[in-house]
N, C-alpha and C positions, 0 to 999 in steps of 0.2 A: 632165274633166281635160285631155283632148287639146287642147281649144280654149284652155285657160288657159296651159298650159306651153309649147307649141311656139313661139308668137310671142315669149315671154320668153326661151326658149333661143336663138332666132334672134338676138336682140339680145345675149344673153350671149356668144355665140360671137365677136362683134365686140369685146366687152370683153376677152375672153381675148387676142385678137390685139393689141389696143391695149396690154395689160399686158406682153406678152412682151418688148418692147425693154428693159424695166427690168432684165432679167438682164444686159444688155450693159454696164451700169455696173460692177457688181462684176467682170465678166469683164475689163474694161479694167484695173481695178486689179490683178487677179490676174495678168494678162499682164505688168504692169510690176513687181510687187513680190512675188508669191507663187510657189509651186512650180507646175510645169507641169501636174500632175494636177488642181490646183484650177481651172485654166482649163477643163479638160474638163468638170468638174462644172457650171460655170456655162453652158457651151455646151449640155450635155444639158438643163439646166433651161430654157434658151431654146427648144430644139428641142421639148421636151415641151409647153410652153405653146403654141407655134405649131401643132404637130400637133393638139393637143386642140381648139384654136379652129377650125382648118381643118376637121376632121372634123365637129365640131358644126355649123359653118356649112353644110357640104355636106348634112347630114341635114335641116336646118331652113330652108334658104334659100327655100323656096317658101311659107313661113308668115309672111312679113313683113306687118305691118299697123301702123296707128297705135296706140301704147300707150295703154291705158286706165289710170285711177288704180290699179286693182287690179294691173295688170301692173307698174306702177312699183314698188309695194311688194314684189312678188315678186322683181323683178330686183335691187333694191338689197340685199335680204336674201341672195339667191343670191350676189351679188358678194362681200359681206362675210363669207360663210361659206366659199366655195370658194376664193377667191384666197389667203387665209391658208394653206389646205391646200397649194397649189402653192408659196407662199413658204416654207413650213416644210421642204420636202423637202431643200433644200441645207443647212439648219441641222442637220437630223437626220443627214445624212451626214457633215458636216464638224466639228461640235462634239463633242468627246469626252464620253462618259458622259451624253448627253442622250437621254431617251426621246422618243417621238413626241408624247406629251401636252405636254411642256414645249417642244418645238420648235414645236408649233402655238400654244401660249400666247405664245411669243416673237414669232411672226409676227403673231398677232392684236394683240399689244401694239404692234408696230411700225406696222401698217397703220391701227390706230385712234388712233395718236399718243398712246397711254397712257403708255408709258415704264416699265411694270413689267417687270422682267427675272427670269428663272429661271436665268440662266447665271452661274457664277462663273469667275474666271480670264480675264476679258475681255482683259486686257493681253497674253495669250499666244495669242489666237486669230489666224488668218490675217487680214491686212488686209482682204481681200475680204469676209470674213464680217461684220466690223464695218461695212464700207461698206454691205453689203446691209441690215443691221438699221437703220442710220441713214437710208439713202436711202428705204426704205419709209415712214419717217415723213414725209419731204418730200412724197412722193406722196400719202400718206393724210391729210396736214394739211388740205387743202381738199376732199378727197374724190375717190376714183378716178372716181366717176360724173361729176363736173364736168369732170375731165380728158378723159374719153371724149366728153362732149358738146362740149367745146371743139375737139377734134381731128377727130373723125369726123362731127359733127352727126348721128350715128346713121344715116347713109346714107339720109336722108329721113324717118326716124322722129322723132316729136315728143319733145322732151326736157323739157317742162314738168313732167310727172309725176315724173320722176327728180329734177329740181331741188327740187321740194317735199318729196320723201321724204328727200333727202340733206342739204339745207341746214339748218344748226342755227339754232334761234331760233323764236319764235312768229310773226313777221311774214313768213311765207314767200311771200305773194302779192305782195309789193312787188318789182318788177323795175325796174332802172335803165336798161336798154336794151330796145328793142322785141322783139328776138329772144333766145331763151334761149341760143343758141350764142354770141351777142355778149356776153351776161352772163358766161358761163363764161370766154370768152377775156379779157374785161376783168379778172376776178378773178385768173386765172392770170398775166396780164401784170404786174399789180402784185406778185403773189407772187414771180415770178421777179426782178423789179427789186429788191425788198427782199432776196431771197436772195443776189443778187450783192453787194450792199452789205454784208451780214452776213458773208459769206465773206472779203471783203477786210479788214473790220474785225478779224476773228479773226487773219488773217495779220499785220496791223499789230500786234496785241497780242502776237505772239510764237509763235503756233502754226505748225507745218509745214503744207504744203498739204493733206496727207491729213487731219490733225486739223481744219484749218479747214473743209474740205469736210464732214466728218462732223458736226461740231458746228453748222455752218450748217444742215444738214438737220434736225437735231433741235431747233434753236432756232426756226426759222421754222415748223416743224410743231408746235411746243409739245409735243414728245414727250418729250425729255429723256434718251433713250438715249445712252450714251457708250461709246467703245471702251476705257474704263478702269473698273476696279472702284471707284476713288476718285472717279469722275465729274469734275466741274470741279476738285475739290480736287487732282487729279493735277498740275495746272499750278502750284498755289500762287502764283497771280499776281493781284494786285488789278486789273491792267489787263484781264485776261481776264474777271474777274468783272463789271467795270463794262460791258464790251462786251456780255456775255450779258444783264445786267440791262436795258440800253437796248433791245436787240432783242427780248427777251421781252416787255417792256412794249409795244413797237410791235406785235408780233404778236398781242397780246391785244385789239387794237382791230379793229373790223370792216374787212375789206378792201374792202367795198362803199364805205365812207366814203372810204377812200384813193383809190379809183377816181374817185369823184365829185369829190374835192378836186383831183386831177391834171387831170381833164377840164375843170373850171371854173376852174382856176388860182386857187383861193381856199381858205383854211383854214376858212371858215365851216361847211362840212358837218361838220367835226370839233369846232370850237369851240362850235357851237350844239347839239350832240347831248347830250341829257340822260344817256343811258346812258354815254357816254364820260366826261363830267364826273364822274359818280358813281363810275365805275371808277377814275379817277385819284385822286379824293379818298379812296376806301377804301384804295387802295394807300399813299398818303402817310400817312394816319392810322395805318395798321397798322405802317408802318416806324417812325414816331415812337414808338409804344407799345413795340414790341419792342426798339428801340435803348435806350430808357430802362430796360426790364426787364433787358437784358443788362448794362448798366452798373451798375445797382443791385444785382444779384446777383453782381457780380465775374466774370462770364464773360469779359468783355474789360475791360481797364483803361484803354484810350484810346478817345476818341470816334470818330475816323475808322475804326478797325477795326470797332467795334461797328456803326456806321452802314452800312459796306459789307456786312458779313455779314447784318445785318437786311434791308437793301434787296434783296440778292441772293436770300435765301431767301423773303422775302415775295413778291417778283415771281415767283420760280420756282414756288412751290407754288400761289399764287393764280391764275396763268395756266395751271395744270395741266401745266407743263413737267416739273418733278420733278428738276432738277439739284440737286446738293448739293456744298458745299465743306467741310462738316464734319458731324458727326452731331448734327443739331439736335434729335433725340429726347432728348439729354442736357441740353438747356436746361431752365430752369424750366418745369414742365408746362404752364403757360398758353400758352407760345409755340408748341410743336408742335400743340396742339389748335386754337389760333387759325389756324395755317397750313392745317391740314386743312379747317377750316370755310371759310376764304376760297376754297379750291380748289373748293368745291361750287357757287359762284355768281359769282365775281368777273369772269371773262372775258366779253367782249362777244359778242353774237350776230353771226355773220358773220366771227368770227375763227377761228383754228385751235384754240382752246382747247375744253375740255370743260366739264362741269358744267351747271347749269340755266340759266346765262347771267344777266348783270346786268340785262338788260331785264325778265326775268321777276320778278326780285327787286324791281325798281322798281315794276312793276305790282301785285305782291302787297302791297307797303307802301301803295300808293295805295288799293287795294281795302280794306285793313284800316282805313285812316284814313276812307274813305268810310262804312264800316259803323259806326264810332264816332260820326261826325256824325249818321248816320241814327237812332241810338239816342236822341240828344237832340232831333233835329228830324226826325220820321218822314216828313214830307211834302216835305222839301227836295229839289230837283233838283240832284244833285251827281255827275255822271258822272265816270268815270275818264278822264283826259286824258293824252296823250303827244305831245310835239313840237307842241303847239298844237292838236291835234285830239282828238276823242272816240274812245276805244278801243271798237271794236264789241263788242257783247255776246258774239258767238261767239268772239272772240279771248280775252276774259276767261274764258269757259267752258273754252276749250282750255287756258289757263294753269292754272286751278284743277284741271282733270282731270289734267293732266300732273303737277302737284305731288302729287296724291293717289296716283297710280300710282308716282311716284318714291319717296314714303315707303314705300308698301307693298312695292315691289320691294327697296328697301334693307333693310328689316326682314326680309322673307322670306328673302333670300339670306344675311343674317347668321345667322338662326336655323338655316338649313341647314348653315352652316359650324360653328356651335356644336354641332350634332348630331354632327359628325365628331370632336369633342374639342378643337377650338381654344379658346384663351382668348378672353375677350370683347374685349380691346383689339385683338388680332391679327385676329379675325374681323370686327369692325365696321369697323376702319380699312382692312382689305383690301378689303371690299365698297365702302366709300366711295371708296377710291383707284381702284378699277377702274370702278365705275359712272360716276364723274365724270372718268375718264381722267386722273387726277392722276399716277400712277406709284407712288412708295413710300408705304407706310402707316406704321403704328407697331407696336410689339411685335416679333414674329418677322420681320415684313416691313418693318421700318423702314429708314431711309436707309443704315444701316451693314450691312444684310443684303440679302436678296432673296427672291423667291418660290420659289426652288428648294428651300426646306425643306419645302414643302407636299406633300401626297400628290397622286396623279394625279386623284382625284375632286375634291379641293379646287381643283386647277388648272383642271379643266374648268368647275366652277362659276364661277370668276373669269373664264375666257375668255368665257363667256356674259354675265357682267356687263359686260365691256368692249364686247361687241357691243351690248348694251342701251344703254349710255351713248353710244356713237358714233352710233347711229341714233335717239337720244332716245326710247327706250322704246316709244313708241306705234307707231312704224314696224315694230318687231319683234313686239310683243304683239298687234297687230291680226291677225296670221296665226293666232293661237290662238283666234279667235272664230268661231263657227259662221256668222255673217252674212257673213264675208269669202268663204267658199267656196260660198255659195249663189248661183245665177244670178239 
């Protein structure tokens, strides 16, 4: 155990030190807009993070070595379990009537860019608290680990294992720059560029600077937390909804493709990508269907309003953002169920969205079609292809294994919640919403409510579900196998 943990903790100490400046963002907003004692809370949070990282670094600094794949899995899990603990402490202190379980749930939701909230009365919280919740989603959107790899280069430690463990999607071995640190910097460079554009667009749409900053964080992170109980509906603005729709759609596309497009000064990397084309077609078809449904059932009487509301909510839930401008759970039942279904798979690998990713869905459909052909022509050579190349068998095996575990985890967690007395709609939709990092579910945890109605045990189950979803299940569950811990 000594040989396993000390090198991991040595690197984790640097992660803690890299994370600590995040407290300075809400501190700055508190200094400008909050009471003086709030500034001290954020200063204490910053100091606690720095001191913890420094002490751990001092204890483990002689145990640095190149990280092995097993170390990468341990480190990523450690980061995503412990950092929400530190992020939850200011919420626990500053949010009225919130227990530690719900504070941790809120921090996990923010860092995993899930967007499920257990807090009511958001409109009345200090600005710095809402800034903290939203800013964590910006950081968590592409992954804290990639940020650390970009800024520190792990002080000489290899980052490839971390990149593979953290990056969403099945094609993790594909790198677009020779060094992993360059890869991470490229991703974050594009991320920051888009974030700046998004913030200015929200300001143009009529938001104040604080609202524009917070909603930029949760739009680009595809997290969907808002400083208002009514979410985007607080603004009652078609312009704000269209800005959100455009940037959520863009954030649902792989940032790898954006980097290559900007580097090559050509739109071909996006225009020729099968996953992106399928993603856009699924969004467009769903918008058409739900617009027609809303008009035919008289939910809206005019086409522009129905189109805007359908487009906003389809993109919001499908990209796992989770914003809402109205209680779409009250729409004809087909609509909210379709939205939750889209959130399970629609976003692209390499985006900040959750779910199983569109590329996996494309590969599964191709594999199913291949099996149907083999039934008729048993000897035919019909490999699964993607982007003009044959998908290696180990990738398809990984996709099939992932889907098997995804289904088992979803059903297992749902059954656990049912055992606590929740109704089937609330239990199943809550698990789907958290495992896929969507945000709101249906039933008691629908868009007009929040997860604060659940018990502490149910909150902890769903916190674990968010961790599973953010790290794509296998990265977490591999720690529970005996083979992982054997030398």
